[in-house]
LUMDREN-179068 format. One record per residue: residue number from 1; residue in one letter; chain; x, z, y of N, C-alpha, C in turn. Coordinates in nm, 4 decimals, padded with zeros to 6 digits. Layout:
REM LUMDREN-179068
[NUM,'a','A',[X,Z,Y],[X,Z,Y],[X,Z,Y]];
...
This chain:
REM LUMDREN-179068
[1,'m','A',[00.0861,00.0000,-00.1174],[00.0000,00.0000,00.0000],[00.0898,00.0000,00.1224]];
[2,'g','A',[00.0572,-00.0794,00.2219],[00.1374,-00.0868,00.3432],[00.1267,00.0409,00.4236]];
[3,'k','A',[00.2261,00.0636,00.5030],[00.2269,00.1824,00.5871],[00.2284,00.1390,00.7321]];
[4,'p','A',[00.1117,00.1335,00.7959],[00.1077,00.0938,00.9354],[00.1871,00.1911,01.0204]];
[5,'g','A',[00.2491,00.1401,01.1220],[00.3266,00.2232,01.2125],[00.3372,00.1543,01.3460]];
[6,'p','A',[00.3855,00.2253,01.4454],[00.3922,00.1668,01.5776],[00.4942,00.0540,01.5853]];
[7,'a','A',[00.4662,-00.0374,01.6755],[00.5571,-00.1490,01.6966],[00.6709,-00.1055,01.7864]];
[8,'g','A',[00.7811,-00.1744,01.7760],[00.8943,-00.1495,01.8635],[00.9678,-00.2786,01.8835]];
[9,'p','A',[01.0360,-00.2941,01.9971],[01.1088,-00.4167,02.0210],[01.2219,-00.4322,01.9199]];
[10,'a','A',[01.2467,-00.5552,01.8788],[01.3469,-00.5809,01.7767],[01.4874,-00.5453,01.8231]];
[11,'d','A',[01.5117,-00.5558,01.9524],[01.6469,-00.5293,02.0005],[01.6629,-00.3901,02.0618]];
[12,'a','A',[01.5695,-00.3005,02.0372],[01.5763,-00.1655,02.0937],[01.6960,-00.0907,02.0364]];
[13,'q','A',[01.7622,-00.0181,02.1210],[01.8754,00.0639,02.0805],[01.8270,00.2067,02.0636]];
[14,'p','A',[01.8180,00.2568,01.9390],[01.7672,00.3922,01.9198],[01.8628,00.4958,01.9769]];
[15,'s','A',[01.8059,00.6015,02.0286],[01.8845,00.7120,02.0802],[01.9319,00.7972,01.9633]];
[16,'e','A',[02.0417,00.8683,01.9832],[02.0911,00.9601,01.8797],[01.9867,01.0686,01.8540]];
[17,'e','A',[01.9209,01.1138,01.9573],[01.8180,01.2168,01.9482],[01.6813,01.1502,01.9653]];
[18,'p','A',[01.5820,01.1863,01.8821],[01.4510,01.1228,01.8983],[01.3813,01.1604,02.0291]];
[19,'f','A',[01.4143,01.2745,02.0861],[01.3524,01.3193,02.2105],[01.4629,01.3684,02.3055]];
[20,'p','A',[01.5469,01.2782,02.3594],[01.6657,01.3211,02.4334],[01.6382,01.3994,02.5615]];
[21,'a','A',[01.5227,01.3812,02.6252],[01.4956,01.4483,02.7516],[01.4425,01.5906,02.7331]];
[22,'l','A',[01.4253,01.6346,02.6101],[01.3658,01.7650,02.5835],[01.4711,01.8672,02.5432]];
[23,'k','A',[01.4385,01.9935,02.5630],[01.5246,02.1018,02.5167],[01.5212,02.1067,02.3645]];
[24,'r','A',[01.6216,02.1681,02.3047],[01.6320,02.1764,02.1588],[01.5048,02.2354,02.0976]];
[25,'e','A',[01.4539,02.3436,02.1533],[01.3344,02.4071,02.0987],[01.2137,02.3142,02.1064]];
[26,'q','A',[01.2031,02.2390,02.2161],[01.0932,02.1449,02.2314],[01.1047,02.0316,02.1290]];
[27,'r','A',[01.2257,01.9803,02.1087],[01.2470,01.8748,02.0091],[01.2103,01.9240,01.8699]];
[28,'e','A',[01.2539,02.0456,01.8371],[01.2222,02.1011,01.7053],[01.0718,02.1160,01.6861]];
[29,'a','A',[01.0021,02.1622,01.7899],[00.8573,02.1779,01.7802],[00.7898,02.0426,01.7616]];
[30,'l','A',[00.8312,01.9419,01.8377],[00.7716,01.8090,01.8232],[00.8020,01.7481,01.6868]];
[31,'e','A',[00.9219,01.7677,01.6367],[00.9563,01.7154,01.5045],[00.8737,01.7824,01.3957]];
[32,'e','A',[00.8478,01.9123,01.4105],[00.7640,01.9829,01.3135],[00.6191,01.9350,01.3218]];
[33,'i','A',[00.5687,01.9167,01.4427],[00.4343,01.8643,01.4615],[00.4255,01.7250,01.3996]];
[34,'h','A',[00.5263,01.6444,01.4231],[00.5324,01.5082,01.3711],[00.5243,01.5073,01.2190]];
[35,'a','A',[00.6071,01.5856,01.1522],[00.6110,01.5896,01.0053],[00.4820,01.6477,00.9478]];
[36,'s','A',[00.4376,01.7599,01.0009],[00.3147,01.8226,00.9516],[00.1931,01.7359,00.9789]];
[37,'g','A',[00.1934,01.6704,01.0936],[00.0829,01.5825,01.1281],[00.0713,01.4648,01.0331]];
[38,'a','A',[00.1839,01.4078,00.9912],[00.1807,01.2952,00.8975],[00.1220,01.3385,00.7631]];
[39,'i','A',[00.1585,01.4567,00.7176],[00.1052,01.5083,00.5908],[-00.0453,01.5317,00.6029]];
[40,'s','A',[-00.0865,01.5985,00.7101],[-00.2280,01.6287,00.7304],[-00.3102,01.5004,00.7497]];
[41,'a','A',[-00.2566,01.4055,00.8252],[-00.3270,01.2782,00.8454],[-00.3390,01.2025,00.7136]];
[42,'s','A',[-00.2366,01.2090,00.6294],[-00.2425,01.1440,00.4976],[-00.3563,01.2019,00.4144]];
[43,'m','A',[-00.3691,01.3334,00.4149],[-00.4766,01.3970,00.3383],[-00.6136,01.3579,00.3940]];
[44,'s','A',[-00.6283,01.3585,00.5261],[-00.7558,01.3218,00.5878],[-00.7923,01.1767,00.5579]];
[45,'m','A',[-00.6948,01.0874,00.5697],[-00.7205,00.9458,00.5438],[-00.7511,00.9218,00.3961]];
[46,'s','A',[-00.6848,00.9943,00.3058],[-00.7128,00.9809,00.1622],[-00.8576,01.0187,00.1330]];
[47,'q','A',[-00.9065,01.1251,00.1982],[-01.0458,01.1652,00.1798],[-01.1409,01.0591,00.2349]];
[48,'l','A',[-01.1109,01.0062,00.3519],[-01.1958,00.9045,00.4134],[-01.1998,00.7765,00.3306]];
[49,'m','A',[-01.0830,00.7356,00.2772],[-01.0719,00.6086,00.2058],[-01.1029,00.6209,00.0565]];
[50,'h','A',[-01.1133,00.7435,00.0053],[-01.1362,00.7677,-00.1372],[-01.0270,00.7047,-00.2233]];
[51,'q','A',[-00.9049,00.7090,-00.1726],[-00.7879,00.6615,-00.2460],[-00.6636,00.7224,-00.1826]];
[52,'d','A',[-00.5532,00.7158,-00.2550],[-00.4284,00.7708,-00.2037],[-00.3848,00.6914,-00.0810]];
[53,'f','A',[-00.3574,00.7601,00.0272],[-00.3206,00.6965,00.1534],[-00.2080,00.7766,00.2149]];
[54,'r','A',[-00.1013,00.7123,00.2518],[00.0126,00.7802,00.3130],[00.0307,00.7325,00.4561]];
[55,'v','A',[00.0323,00.8262,00.5478],[00.0557,00.7980,00.6883],[00.2012,00.8290,00.7178]];
[56,'s','A',[00.2665,00.7367,00.7839],[00.4027,00.7633,00.8291],[00.4128,00.7213,00.9749]];
[57,'f','A',[00.4965,00.7874,01.0440],[00.5232,00.7560,01.1834],[00.6702,00.7168,01.1911]];
[58,'p','A',[00.7021,00.5888,01.1661],[00.8422,00.5498,01.1561],[00.9199,00.5629,01.2863]];
[59,'e','A',[00.8497,00.5681,01.3965],[00.9202,00.5815,01.5229],[00.8350,00.6629,01.6187]];
[60,'t','A',[00.8956,00.7617,01.6776],[00.8290,00.8430,01.7774],[00.9191,00.8477,01.8993]];
[61,'k','A',[00.8606,00.8240,02.0162],[00.9376,00.8236,02.1401],[00.8643,00.9051,02.2455]];
[62,'v','A',[00.9409,00.9655,02.3325],[00.8876,01.0262,02.4530],[00.9179,00.9256,02.5635]];
[63,'v','A',[00.8107,00.8640,02.6171],[00.8256,00.7552,02.7130],[00.7320,00.7800,02.8301]];
[64,'p','A',[00.7808,00.7645,02.9532],[00.6885,00.7724,03.0675],[00.5792,00.6663,03.0510]];
[65,'i','A',[00.4575,00.7002,03.0851],[00.3437,00.6122,03.0613],[00.3640,00.4745,03.1240]];
[66,'g','A',[00.4332,00.4654,03.2347],[00.4586,00.3370,03.3005],[00.5544,00.2477,03.2236]];
[67,'d','A',[00.6290,00.3042,03.1283],[00.7267,00.2274,03.0509],[00.6782,00.1924,02.9107]];
[68,'v','A',[00.5540,00.2261,02.8779],[00.5031,00.2057,02.7419],[00.5052,00.0580,02.7020]];
[69,'a','A',[00.4578,-00.0319,02.7869],[00.4525,-00.1740,02.7505],[00.5917,-00.2267,02.7164]];
[70,'d','A',[00.6908,-00.1943,02.7970],[00.8272,-00.2392,02.7685],[00.8793,-00.1800,02.6387]];
[71,'a','A',[00.8477,-00.0540,02.6123],[00.8943,00.0112,02.4893],[00.8322,-00.0518,02.3642]];
[72,'l','A',[00.7191,-00.1199,02.3815],[00.6498,-00.1809,02.2680],[00.6775,-00.3303,02.2543]];
[73,'g','A',[00.7707,-00.3812,02.3320],[00.8068,-00.5219,02.3187],[00.7591,-00.6104,02.4314]];
[74,'g','A',[00.7024,-00.5533,02.5347],[00.6568,-00.6317,02.6489],[00.5061,-00.6433,02.6543]];
[75,'e','A',[00.4588,-00.6852,02.7693],[00.3141,-00.6908,02.7939],[00.2420,-00.7964,02.7115]];
[76,'e','A',[00.3124,-00.8928,02.6559],[00.2494,-01.0003,02.5790],[00.2355,-00.9681,02.4303]];
[77,'t','A',[00.2944,-00.8566,02.3828],[00.2892,-00.8206,02.2412],[00.1489,-00.7731,02.2051]];
[78,'p','A',[00.0832,-00.8369,02.1053],[-00.0530,-00.7945,02.0689],[-00.0511,-00.6645,01.9884]];
[79,'v','A',[-00.1077,-00.5607,02.0466],[-00.1155,-00.4293,01.9830],[-00.2520,-00.3695,02.0117]];
[80,'g','A',[-00.2838,-00.2641,01.9400],[-00.4029,-00.1852,01.9674],[-00.3600,-00.0405,01.9684]];
[81,'g','A',[-00.4299,00.0418,02.0405],[-00.3877,00.1806,02.0461],[-00.5002,00.2752,02.0793]];
[82,'i','A',[-00.4677,00.4016,02.0620],[-00.5600,00.5087,02.0984],[-00.4774,00.6191,02.1634]];
[83,'y','A',[-00.5275,00.6714,02.2719],[-00.4587,00.7790,02.3440],[-00.5397,00.9068,02.3273]];
[84,'v','A',[-00.4713,01.0126,02.2883],[-00.5345,01.1436,02.2737],[-00.4596,01.2403,02.3637]];
[85,'s','A',[-00.5303,01.3011,02.4585],[-00.4641,01.3971,02.5466],[-00.4583,01.5332,02.4791]];
[86,'m','A',[-00.3544,01.6078,02.5115],[-00.3372,01.7442,02.4606],[-00.3409,01.8357,02.5819]];
[87,'k','A',[-00.4276,01.9369,02.5744],[-00.4453,02.0244,02.6902],[-00.4389,02.1718,02.6549]];
[88,'n','A',[-00.3986,02.2047,02.5320],[-00.3933,02.3451,02.4924],[-00.2515,02.3991,02.5107]];
[89,'d','A',[-00.1881,02.4416,02.4003],[-00.0536,02.4968,02.4081],[00.0488,02.3935,02.4554]];
[90,'i','A',[00.0257,02.2692,02.4196],[00.1153,02.1608,02.4576],[00.0379,02.0680,02.5487]];
[91,'r','A',[00.0929,02.0389,02.6650],[00.0265,01.9481,02.7578],[00.0945,01.8124,02.7504]];
[92,'g','A',[00.0143,01.7087,02.7509],[00.0661,01.5726,02.7427],[-00.0324,01.4880,02.6663]];
[93,'g','A',[00.0188,01.3960,02.5878],[-00.0691,01.3108,02.5106],[00.0050,01.2400,02.3997]];
[94,'i','A',[-00.0734,01.1873,02.3082],[-00.0210,01.1076,02.1981],[-00.0809,00.9693,02.2125]];
[95,'l','A',[00.0054,00.8690,02.2143],[-00.0389,00.7312,02.2170],[-00.0014,00.6700,02.0834]];
[96,'l','A',[-00.1000,00.6430,02.0002],[-00.0791,00.5795,01.8707],[-00.0966,00.4305,01.8929]];
[97,'v','A',[00.0097,00.3538,01.8687],[00.0067,00.2101,01.8906],[00.0433,00.1395,01.7609]];
[98,'l','A',[-00.0376,00.0420,01.7241],[-00.0139,-00.0352,01.6027],[-00.0130,-00.1838,01.6359]];
[99,'p','A',[00.0764,-00.2589,01.5723],[00.0717,-00.4050,01.5885],[-00.0621,-00.4578,01.5363]];
[100,'l','A',[-00.1069,-00.5688,01.5916],[-00.2359,-00.6244,01.5538],[-00.2460,-00.6503,01.4038]];
[101,'d','A',[-00.1395,-00.6966,01.3387],[-00.1481,-00.7237,01.1955],[-00.1695,-00.5959,01.1152]];
[102,'h','A',[-00.1152,-00.4821,01.1609],[-00.1395,-00.3549,01.0931],[-00.2837,-00.3088,01.1123]];
[103,'i','A',[-00.3382,-00.3338,01.2299],[-00.4780,-00.2980,01.2555],[-00.5692,-00.3801,01.1642]];
[104,'c','A',[-00.5388,-00.5075,01.1495],[-00.6182,-00.5929,01.0594],[-00.6070,-00.5437,00.9153]];
[105,'h','A',[-00.4882,-00.5007,00.8741],[-00.4698,-00.4485,00.7384],[-00.5524,-00.3202,00.7188]];
[106,'l','A',[-00.5519,-00.2326,00.8184],[-00.6344,-00.1107,00.8097],[-00.7825,-00.1467,00.7982]];
[107,'s','A',[-00.8259,-00.2480,00.8724],[-00.9648,-00.2906,00.8644],[-00.9975,-00.3404,00.7241]];
[108,'d','A',[-00.9052,-00.4165,00.6645],[-00.9261,-00.4625,00.5263],[-00.9422,-00.3438,00.4322]];
[109,'l','A',[-00.8568,-00.2431,00.4461],[-00.8651,-00.1247,00.3611],[-00.9965,-00.0499,00.3820]];
[110,'l','A',[-01.0319,-00.0297,00.5070],[-01.1520,00.0465,00.5401],[-01.2791,-00.0219,00.4900]];
[111,'y','A',[-01.2832,-00.1526,00.4987],[-01.4046,-00.2254,00.4626],[-01.3972,-00.2920,00.3253]];
[112,'g','A',[-01.2974,-00.2537,00.2451],[-01.2895,-00.2984,00.1067],[-01.2609,-00.4465,00.0879]];
[113,'r','A',[-01.1898,-00.5054,00.1813],[-01.1539,-00.6468,00.1689],[-01.0120,-00.6601,00.1148]];
[114,'r','A',[-00.9788,-00.7803,00.0704],[-00.8427,-00.8057,00.0239],[-00.7485,-00.8000,00.1438]];
[115,'p','A',[-00.6291,-00.7419,00.1255],[-00.5311,-00.7410,00.2346],[-00.5033,-00.8835,00.2836]];
[116,'g','A',[-00.5125,-00.9000,00.4134],[-00.4881,-01.0305,00.4736],[-00.6146,-01.1061,00.5097]];
[117,'d','A',[-00.7317,-01.0584,00.4641],[-00.8571,-01.1271,00.4959],[-00.8915,-01.1186,00.6445]];
[118,'t','A',[-00.8657,-01.0057,00.7069],[-00.9017,-00.9873,00.8477],[-00.7967,-01.0518,00.9369]];
[119,'k','A',[-00.8430,-01.1368,01.0275],[-00.7531,-01.2027,01.1239],[-00.7802,-01.1550,01.2661]];
[120,'t','A',[-00.9041,-01.1154,01.2927],[-00.9417,-01.0593,01.4223],[-01.0363,-00.9422,01.3964]];
[121,'i','A',[-01.0473,-00.8557,01.4933],[-01.1323,-00.7367,01.4816],[-01.2621,-00.7616,01.5573]];
[122,'t','A',[-01.3733,-00.7446,01.4863],[-01.5039,-00.7627,01.5490],[-01.5504,-00.6300,01.6100]];
[123,'d','A',[-01.6499,-00.6388,01.6944],[-01.7068,-00.5177,01.7541],[-01.7594,-00.4238,01.6465]];
[124,'q','A',[-01.8155,-00.4791,01.5394],[-01.8715,-00.3987,01.4314],[-01.7630,-00.3146,01.3632]];
[125,'e','A',[-01.6434,-00.3690,01.3470],[-01.5347,-00.2972,01.2802],[-01.4699,-00.1924,01.3701]];
[126,'l','A',[-01.4862,-00.2095,01.4997],[-01.4188,-00.1225,01.5952],[-01.4518,00.0248,01.5762]];
[127,'s','A',[-01.5750,00.0582,01.5455],[-01.6155,00.1978,01.5303],[-01.5380,00.2666,01.4181]];
[128,'g','A',[-01.5314,00.2037,01.3017],[-01.4580,00.2616,01.1893],[-01.3098,00.2732,01.2180]];
[129,'l','A',[-01.2546,00.1717,01.2824],[-01.1120,00.1753,01.3155],[-01.0820,00.2825,01.4204]];
[130,'m','A',[-01.1736,00.3011,01.5137],[-01.1544,00.4060,01.6141],[-01.1561,00.5431,01.5481]];
[131,'e','A',[-01.2438,00.5621,01.4490],[-01.2473,00.6897,01.3775],[-01.1172,00.7123,01.3022]];
[132,'m','A',[-01.0659,00.6078,01.2377],[-00.9368,00.6190,01.1691],[-00.8273,00.6554,01.2693]];
[133,'g','A',[-00.8277,00.5904,01.3839],[-00.7290,00.6204,01.4874],[-00.7389,00.7635,01.5359]];
[134,'n','A',[-00.8616,00.8122,01.5521],[-00.8806,00.9519,01.5920],[-00.8250,01.0474,01.4875]];
[135,'i','A',[-00.8507,01.0192,01.3601],[-00.7999,01.1061,01.2528],[-00.6480,01.1077,01.2546]];
[136,'i','A',[-00.5881,00.9899,01.2605],[-00.4419,00.9807,01.2544],[-00.3761,01.0434,01.3767]];
[137,'s','A',[-00.4306,01.0181,01.4953],[-00.3647,01.0669,01.6163],[-00.4011,01.2103,01.6520]];
[138,'r','A',[-00.5179,01.2582,01.6139],[-00.5564,01.3958,01.6472],[-00.4978,01.4980,01.5518]];
[139,'t','A',[-00.4674,01.4576,01.4307],[-00.4162,01.5531,01.3324],[-00.2932,01.6271,01.3834]];
[140,'p','A',[-00.1940,01.5596,01.4412],[-00.0776,01.6352,01.4888],[-00.1100,01.7359,01.5981]];
[141,'t','A',[-00.2176,01.7134,01.6749],[-00.2511,01.8079,01.7813],[-00.3107,01.9365,01.7261]];
[142,'r','A',[-00.3544,01.9349,01.5983],[-00.4094,02.0556,01.5362],[-00.3018,02.1371,01.4645]];
[143,'v','A',[-00.1840,02.0812,01.4523],[-00.0744,02.1498,01.3836],[-00.0034,02.2382,01.4848]];
[144,'r','A',[00.0105,02.3662,01.4517],[00.0773,02.4590,01.5432],[00.2050,02.5070,01.4776]];
[145,'p','A',[00.3186,02.4501,01.5165],[00.4439,02.4958,01.4571],[00.4778,02.6368,01.5015]];
[146,'a','A',[00.5672,02.7001,01.4280],[00.6091,02.8365,01.4590],[00.6648,02.8461,01.6004]];
[147,'h','A',[00.7233,02.7362,01.6499],[00.7842,02.7370,01.7829],[00.6823,02.7510,01.8943]];
[148,'t','A',[00.5542,02.7159,01.8684],[00.4532,02.7258,01.9737],[00.3537,02.8367,01.9487]];
[149,'a','A',[00.3578,02.8970,01.8295],[00.2601,02.9998,01.7962],[00.2882,03.1303,01.8686]];
């Protein structure tokens, strides 16, 4: 089964640290949220899909909102996303961005079609995909690492 994940520019130079602008404790807390969130999202998606489903977040970046398009390959790159704001212990937001082909693959899985059947997303499919996006992106916001408790 494919593992949808966020898009990134092919020539991006990864930083040594996944969150270089943050303090060590903040990086550790985000990394724990990231790992725990992927596990929890996998369990939630498996229940929704009635099959084994693994969520992975192959790349996580802390990016000023004005730089998001460039970080994803430019304004012409076809992607879909969902933004979830965090207003409790951690302030900020999570922007889950997937390349269009991954979104189509998720739609195939959700609606029981063969992988590759979906080429565009209809309004009818949007509701189910939005719910999947909410599950995947909100799960990390419910995880409270020891660093923030």
